[in-house]
Every structure is written in structure tokens, then in C-alpha cells.
C-alpha positions as CSV (number, residue, x, y, z in Angstrom):
1,X,73.1,252.0,163.1
2,X,73.2,253.8,166.3
3,X,70.6,256.0,167.8
4,X,72.8,259.1,167.0
5,X,73.1,258.0,163.4
6,X,69.4,257.4,163.0
7,X,68.6,260.8,164.6
8,X,71.0,262.5,162.1
9,X,69.2,260.8,159.2
10,X,65.7,261.6,160.5
11,X,65.3,265.1,159.1
12,X,66.4,264.1,155.7
13,X,64.1,261.1,155.5
14,X,61.1,262.5,157.5
15,X,61.3,260.6,160.8
16,X,62.0,261.5,164.4
17,X,64.1,259.4,166.7
18,X,63.2,259.2,170.4
19,X,65.6,257.2,172.6
20,X,64.7,255.5,175.9
21,X,66.9,254.0,178.6
22,X,67.2,250.2,178.4
23,X,65.4,248.0,180.8
24,X,67.8,246.6,183.4
25,X,68.0,243.2,185.1
26,X,71.6,242.7,186.3
27,X,72.5,244.6,183.1
28,X,70.6,245.6,180.0
29,X,67.9,243.2,178.9
30,X,68.7,242.3,175.3
31,X,67.8,239.6,172.8
32,X,71.4,238.4,173.0
33,X,71.0,237.7,176.8
34,X,67.7,236.0,176.2
35,X,69.1,233.8,173.4
36,X,72.1,232.9,175.5
37,X,69.8,231.8,178.4
38,X,67.7,229.7,176.1
39,X,70.7,228.0,174.5
40,X,72.0,227.2,178.0
41,X,68.6,225.8,178.9
42,X,68.1,228.4,181.6
43,X,64.3,228.9,181.4
44,X,64.2,230.8,184.7
45,X,66.5,233.6,183.4
46,X,64.9,233.6,180.0
47,X,61.4,234.0,181.6
48,X,62.6,236.8,183.9
49,X,64.1,238.7,181.0
50,X,61.2,238.2,178.6
51,X,58.5,238.8,181.3
52,X,56.8,235.6,180.1
53,X,57.7,232.0,179.4
54,X,59.8,231.4,176.3
55,X,57.7,229.8,173.6
56,X,58.0,227.9,170.3
57,X,55.2,228.3,167.8
58,X,54.8,225.6,165.2
59,X,52.4,223.4,163.2
60,X,51.7,219.9,164.4
61,X,52.9,217.3,161.9
62,X,52.8,213.5,161.8
63,X,55.8,211.8,163.4
64,X,56.7,208.1,163.6
65,X,53.8,207.3,166.0
66,X,56.3,206.0,168.5
67,X,55.2,208.2,171.3
68,X,51.7,206.8,171.1
69,X,53.0,203.3,171.1
70,X,55.0,204.0,174.3
71,X,52.0,205.5,176.0
72,X,53.1,209.2,175.5
73,X,51.5,210.5,172.3
74,X,53.3,213.6,171.2
75,X,52.6,216.6,169.0
76,X,55.6,217.0,166.7
77,X,56.2,220.6,165.6
78,X,57.3,221.9,162.3
79,X,58.5,225.5,162.2
80,X,57.9,228.0,159.4
81,X,60.7,230.1,160.8
82,X,64.1,229.5,162.4
83,X,63.5,229.5,166.2
84,X,66.1,229.9,168.8
85,X,66.3,226.3,169.9
86,X,66.7,225.9,173.7
87,X,69.2,223.5,175.1
88,X,68.4,219.9,174.3
89,X,66.5,218.2,177.0
90,X,63.2,217.6,178.7
91,X,61.0,220.4,179.9
92,X,57.7,221.0,181.7
93,X,55.6,223.3,179.5
94,X,52.2,224.6,178.6
95,X,50.9,223.8,175.1
96,X,47.9,225.9,174.0
97,X,47.0,226.3,177.7
98,X,47.4,222.6,178.6
99,X,50.2,221.2,180.8
100,X,52.8,219.3,178.7
101,X,55.9,217.2,178.9
102,X,58.2,218.6,176.2
103,X,61.2,217.0,174.5
104,X,63.7,219.0,172.5
105,X,66.3,216.7,171.1
106,X,67.6,214.2,168.7
107,X,65.8,211.1,170.1
108,X,69.0,209.1,170.6
109,X,67.2,205.8,171.3
110,X,65.6,205.8,167.9
111,X,67.4,208.2,165.6
112,X,70.9,209.0,164.7
113,X,70.4,211.5,161.8
114,X,71.1,214.4,164.2
115,X,67.9,216.3,163.4
116,X,66.5,218.2,166.4
117,X,62.8,217.5,167.0
118,X,60.4,219.4,169.3
119,X,57.6,217.3,170.6
120,X,55.0,217.8,173.3
121,X,52.9,215.3,175.2
122,X,49.9,217.1,176.4
123,X,49.0,215.8,179.8
124,X,45.5,214.5,180.4
125,X,44.4,215.4,176.9
126,X,43.4,213.4,173.9
127,X,42.5,214.8,170.5
128,X,43.6,215.5,166.9
129,X,46.1,218.4,166.5
130,X,47.5,217.5,163.1
131,X,48.0,220.5,160.8
132,X,47.0,222.9,163.6
133,X,49.1,225.6,165.2
134,X,50.6,224.8,168.7
135,X,52.2,227.2,171.0
136,X,54.6,225.4,173.4
137,X,55.7,227.6,176.4
138,X,58.6,226.3,178.4
139,X,58.1,226.6,182.2
140,X,61.0,224.5,183.6
141,X,63.9,222.5,182.4
142,X,63.8,219.0,183.9
143,X,66.9,217.3,182.6
144,X,69.3,216.9,179.7
145,X,68.5,214.6,176.8
146,X,70.2,211.2,177.3
147,X,70.4,207.9,175.6
148,X,68.9,204.8,177.2
149,X,70.0,201.2,177.1
150,X,66.5,200.0,176.3
151,X,63.0,201.2,175.4
152,X,61.8,200.0,178.8
153,X,64.4,202.2,180.5
154,X,63.3,205.1,178.4
155,X,59.6,204.6,179.3
156,X,60.5,204.4,183.0
157,X,62.3,207.7,182.8
158,X,59.4,209.2,180.9
159,X,57.0,208.3,183.7
160,X,59.4,210.0,186.2
161,X,59.6,213.0,183.9
162,X,55.8,213.2,183.7
163,X,55.7,213.3,187.5
164,X,58.3,216.1,187.7
165,X,56.5,218.1,185.0
166,X,53.2,217.8,186.9
167,X,54.9,219.0,190.0
168,X,56.5,221.9,188.2
169,X,53.2,222.9,186.6
170,X,51.0,222.6,189.7
171,X,51.5,226.2,190.7
172,X,50.9,227.7,187.2
173,X,47.9,225.8,185.9
């Protein structure tokens, strides 16, 4: 309902309605604008509208172990809710306060089932996160998800992505 409709219902149901003016940032700040920014992969606008980095909260589950084999062990997230999934791609992020290289995508080099997976490689960290909650905050979008002709080409790109993530995170960590 509208604020006017709720105000009219208030006396009958024992509540009062107080309206406030919307916060503005090139127009009203709304959940719709924030979702649209995330779906477009625009972390800068989403962060500005939210007043914080956009985040995904999940539980770490076992994956295929492929990240560890490639030298980039990842924490794979399972969600107990339906998050707004940002644009597929590679992001610089912060996972439980630790710099991270984050992949949101379908892993086209290895999988064709179409399932979107969120996984984070925590930079300079080693430990067991299985079955623990992990908050992954997205600081910057580095690039689109893309297929690679070989695993070697993928690993080379992952090293470049790591360097870009470290550069993006240097001022925030």
C-alpha cells in the first residue's frame, strides 16, 4: 500500500504512520536501483547507494577441489536465501575482513550445467572454512566471466586477476 493508505488504516488497527522524505542520489535511493546496479555489475553505484559494499552471505561448502589444484583454493558459497546475484564476472572483494579474489559465474572451462557459483579465493590466507559462514563484500568488478582455450590460459588470467584485485584492495585493507 501507499503511505496514505497505511495512515488511513492506522487508527483502526492501532498504529501511527510517519512519513519521511526519500534519500536522494541522482533520484530516490531504492532497492530497485540497487538491484539494477548489481545485476549490471556496477559495484561503484551499488556501494554509493547502499553506503557500504554490496555483500553476499553464505555457508562454505565443498567444491570440486579444482581451485586448490590450480593454486587458487576457493571457498564455495551456499545460500540459505535467494540473493540478488551480481553480474557474472571476477571481482576484488573482502571475505570476513580478508582480501579476496571473487568469481561469480558458471565456470565455463569446467562446467556446462549453467549453475551460477560464487567462490572466493582469500588472498594470503590458509585455513579451514568448511561449514562456516562467510561474508563476501564486493569492492570492484575486474572483468566479465569468459571461457578459456586451456587450463593454462585460465591460470595465467587468474594470476593477472589476483594482481588487479590486490591493487584494487590496497586502499581499503
